[in-house]
C-alpha positions in Angstrom: 0.1 -0.1 -0.1 2.8 2.4 0.9 4.7 1.7 -2.2 1.5 1.9 -4.3 2.4 -1.3 -6.1 -1.0 -1.7 -7.7 -2.5 1.6 -7.5 -3.6 1.3 -3.9 -3.2 5.2 -3.3 -5.8 5.9 -5.8 -8.5 4.1 -3.6 -9.5 3.9 0.1 -7.8 1.0 2.0 -9.5 -0.6 5.0 -7.6 -2.8 7.5 -10.1 -4.6 9.6 -9.3 -6.4 12.9 -11.8 -9.0 13.9 -11.9 -10.1 17.5 -10.9 -8.7 21.0 -8.6 -5.8 21.3 -5.9 -7.5 23.4 -3.6 -5.1 25.0 -0.7 -7.5 24.4 -0.7 -6.6 20.7 -2.9 -3.4 20.2 -0.6 -1.4 22.5 1.9 -1.7 19.6 -0.6 0.2 17.4 -0.9 3.2 19.6 1.4 5.3 17.7 -0.5 4.3 14.5 -3.8 5.4 16.0 -2.1 8.9 17.2 -2.2 11.9 14.9 1.1 11.2 13.4 0.2 7.6 12.2 3.6 6.0 12.4 3.9 2.2 12.6 7.1 1.4 14.4 8.6 -2.1 13.6 10.7 -4.2 16.0 13.8 -3.3 14.1 13.1 0.5 14.8 12.1 1.4 11.3 9.1 3.6 11.2 6.5 3.4 8.5 4.0 6.3 7.8 0.5 5.3 7.3 -1.0 6.7 4.0 -3.9 9.3 4.5 -6.2 6.8 2.4 -5.8 4.0 4.9 -8.5 3.5 7.8 -8.4 0.9 10.6 -11.4 -0.6 12.0 -11.5 -2.9 15.1 -14.8 -5.3 15.1 -15.3 -6.4 18.6 -18.2 -7.8 20.6 -17.3 -5.6 23.6 -14.6 -3.5 25.3 -13.8 -6.1 28.0 -10.1 -6.4 27.1 -9.6 -2.9 25.6 -7.5 -0.4 27.5 -8.2 3.4 28.1 -5.2 4.2 26.0 -6.7 2.4 22.9 -10.3 3.5 23.3 -9.3 7.1 23.6 -7.5 7.0 20.3 -10.4 5.6 18.4 -13.9 6.6 17.4 -16.7 4.3 18.3 -19.6 3.1 16.5 -22.0 0.7 18.4 -24.9 -1.5 17.0 -27.1 -3.4 19.3 -28.9 -6.6 18.0 -32.2 -4.5 18.2 -30.7 -2.2 15.6 -29.5 -4.7 13.1 -32.1 -7.4 13.1 -31.5 -10.8 11.7 -34.2 -10.1 9.0 -31.8 -7.2 7.9 -29.0 -9.5 7.7 -31.0 -12.1 5.6 -32.2 -9.3 3.3 -28.7 -7.9 3.0 -27.2 -11.3 2.0 -29.9 -12.1 -0.6 -29.5 -8.5 -2.2 -25.7 -9.1 -2.5 -26.5 -12.7 -4.0 -28.5 -11.2 -6.7 -26.6 -8.0 -7.3 -22.9 -8.7 -6.6 -20.9 -11.3 -8.5 -19.6 -14.1 -6.0 -16.7 -14.6 -8.5 -15.4 -11.1 -9.0 -17.1 -9.1 -6.2 -18.1 -6.6 -8.6 -21.6 -5.0 -8.4 -23.9 -5.9 -11.3 -25.4 -2.9 -13.2 -29.1 -2.7 -13.4 -29.2 -2.3 -17.1 -26.5 -5.0 -17.8 -27.5 -8.4 -19.3 -26.8 -11.0 -16.6 -24.3 -13.5 -17.2 -24.9 -17.2 -16.6 -23.2 -17.1 -13.1 -25.3 -14.2 -12.0 -28.5 -15.9 -13.4 -27.6 -18.9 -11.2 -27.0 -16.7 -8.2 -30.4 -15.1 -8.5 -32.0 -18.5 -8.8 -30.3 -19.6 -5.8 -31.5 -16.4 -3.9 -34.9 -17.2 -5.0 -34.6 -20.7 -3.6 -33.5 -19.5 -0.2 -35.9 -16.6 0.2 -38.8 -18.4 1.8 -36.3 -20.2 4.1 -35.0 -16.8 5.3 -38.3 -15.3 6.2 -39.0 -14.4 9.9 -41.0 -17.8 10.2 -38.6 -19.7 8.0 -36.3 -22.6 8.8 -33.1 -20.8 9.1 -34.3 -18.1 11.7 -35.9 -20.9 13.6 -32.8 -23.0 13.7 -30.6 -19.9 14.5 -32.7 -19.0 17.6 -32.7 -22.7 18.6 -28.9 -22.8 18.4 -28.3 -19.8 20.4 -31.0 -20.7 23.2 -30.3 -24.6 23.6 -27.0 -25.6 22.5 -23.7 -25.6 24.3 -21.1 -23.6 22.3 -17.4 -23.5 22.8 -17.4 -19.8 21.9 -20.2 -17.4 23.1 -22.7 -17.6 20.3 -24.0 -14.3 18.7 -26.4 -13.9 15.8 -23.7 -12.1 13.6 -21.1 -14.7 14.2 -23.3 -17.7 13.4 -24.8 -15.9 10.4 -21.4 -15.0 8.9 -20.3 -18.6 9.1 -23.6 -19.6 7.4 -23.4 -17.1 4.6 -19.8 -18.0 3.9 -20.8 -21.7 3.6 -23.9 -20.7 1.3 -21.6 -18.8 -0.9 -19.3 -21.9 -1.3 -22.4 -23.8 -2.3 -23.4 -21.4 -4.8 -19.9 -21.4 -6.2 -20.2 -25.1 -6.5 -23.5 -24.7 -8.6 -21.7 -22.2 -10.9 -18.6 -24.6 -11.4 -20.6 -27.5 -12.1 -22.9 -25.6 -14.4 -19.7 -24.6 -16.3 -18.7 -28.1 -16.8 -22.0 -29.0 -18.0 -21.6 -27.7 -21.7 -24.7 -28.1 -23.5 -26.7 -29.3 -20.7 -26.9 -26.4 -18.2 -28.7 -26.9 -14.8 -32.4 -26.3 -14.7 -33.8 -23.9 -12.1 -35.3 -26.9 -10.3 -31.8 -28.6 -10.1 -30.4 -25.4 -8.6 -33.1 -25.2 -6.1 -32.6 -28.8 -5.0 -28.8 -28.6 -4.4 -28.9 -25.2 -2.8 -31.8 -26.0 -0.3 -30.2 -29.2 0.7 -26.8 -27.6 1.1 -28.5 -25.1 3.3 -29.5 -27.8 5.6 -25.8 -29.2 6.3 -24.6 -25.6 6.3 -27.0 -24.7 9.2 -25.7 -27.5 11.2 -21.9 -26.8 10.8 -22.4 -23.0 11.1 -24.8 -22.9 14.1 -23.3 -25.9 16.0 -20.0 -26.6 14.5 -18.3 -25.1 17.6 -19.9 -27.6 19.8 -19.4 -31.2 20.7 -20.8 -34.1 18.7 -24.0 -34.1 21.0 -24.5 -30.5 20.0 -24.3 -31.0 16.3 -26.6 -34.1 16.9 -29.2 -31.8 18.6 -29.0 -29.4 15.8 -29.5 -32.1 13.2 -32.6 -33.5 15.0 -34.2 -30.1 15.3 -33.7 -29.5 11.6 -35.0 -33.1 10.7 -38.1 -32.3 12.7 -38.6 -28.9 11.3 -37.9 -28.9 7.8 -40.4 -29.9 5.0 -37.7 -30.7 2.4 -37.1 -34.3 1.3 -34.5 -35.8 3.4 -32.0 -38.9 2.9 -33.6 -42.2 3.9 -32.7 -43.1 7.5 -34.3 -46.2 8.3 -31.4 -48.5 9.3 -29.2 -46.3 11.3 -29.6 -42.8 12.8 -27.3 -40.5 11.1 -26.9 -36.8 11.5 -27.0 -34.6 8.6 -23.4 -33.7 9.0 -22.6 -37.2 8.0 -23.9 -36.6 4.5 -22.2 -35.0 1.6 -24.5 -33.0 -0.8 -23.4 -33.9 -4.3 -24.3 -32.5 -7.7 
């Protein structure tokens, strides 16, 4: 960024730290957060931070932050009441329809959609009803937070971030498979079948993956009892959803 190798100085650059502001490492950034904006390296070299660079600390709370760090930063606080799960679902579906997963480029409204964008929009349509306030995903999210034992403190934002990342991978798999189909592209029904069934396994790993086997089994049983989607046969042995692999 400092050397402007790829034209970084011509646009804004954001450096985002996700996690607790631990004094053991963040104290080394105090000079960066000061007005002089200098990063001092262990060898004594000092690097000036360009004016187009901004630093953001995304934290759940200020439990581990020191006054020296807090006093050098501005603060923006969002409660769960301000940013609801419904907003997060709608934001994800909007990005899925209007931002290319492959290039992260915003799709112009008057542009003819590519095949990949068409598949993304078909996936968004397939997920829409499951993301509604009384849909399966919000129900599973609330169940996971209220009833399961997690290794880390569960928050709606953390669990949904994991879920959305997994869904993006599933949609990429659809695009890749469709590219390999040649003259036999996937139909909307095939896209829906794959995306919705991937959604089931993604929920288990995103909402209970940080728990023990019993935790994931509970999540699997809840989804099995709540979903209206067709499930794999389970007559001879009781297997959890996370034992299955959704294939093309």
